[in-house]
N, C-alpha and C positions, 0 to 999 in steps of 0.2 A: 469437499463437502464440509461444512455446509456452503452453499453458494452465497456469495457476497450480497446480492440483492435480497435474498431471503433473510439474512442476518440484519440488514438495514431495516427491513420491514418489521422484523420481530422486535428489535430494540426500540424502534420508534413507537411501536404499539405499547411498549412498556413505559413510555414516557421519556426515553433518553433524548436529550436535546443537543448534546455535543458529541461528535464522533471524530476520531482520528483514525484514518485508514492507513495501515502499514503493510504494503505489498511485499511480504517476506519471501515470496517465490522469485523475486527479481532483484538483481544487484545493480541494475541501471535502468533509468527511465527509458521508455520507448513509446512511440506514438500511439500504438494500439492500446496499451495499458493506460497511458495518460488520458486518452479520450474516454475510454470506458469508465475509469475510476473518477476522473474529474468531472466529466460532463454527464454521462448517462446515469451513473450512480449518485452523483451530486444532485442531479435533478430529482431523482427518486427520493432521496433523503429530504429535500426541501418539500416535496409534495406530501411526504408523510409527517411533516412537522418538525424536522430536525432544524435547529437554529444555526448551529455551527458545524460545518462539515469540512474537514481538511484531509488532504492526502500527503503522507510523508514522502519526501523526495527519496529517490534511490541513492545508493552510495556513489554512483557515477565515478567521478575522478578523485575520490577520497584517497589521499596519499597513504594513510594508515591502512586502509583496506587493501590497496595494491601491495604494500609491503607485507601484509599478513598472507596474502595469496602467494607471493614470491617465497616466503619462508616455508609454507606448506609444500610447494613444489620442490624446493631444495631438499627438504626432509625426505621426500619420497624417492628422490633420485640418488641419495647417498647410500 
């Protein structure tokens, strides 16, 4: 909460023309999220007058992210 489509509509109604969507609940891209965020919500944003709508890529194969996760795991097992 709030739901992404509701926020898109609310911000567009306030005149926001540029949106960057950052899917913080996911650490890697996957088909369902990409389709929903890129296509479904992207279309909604355009329909509501948003001129630039971008979705931030997931961390995917970021070496720094993988190293950070490894350090956290090692700290927990020590």
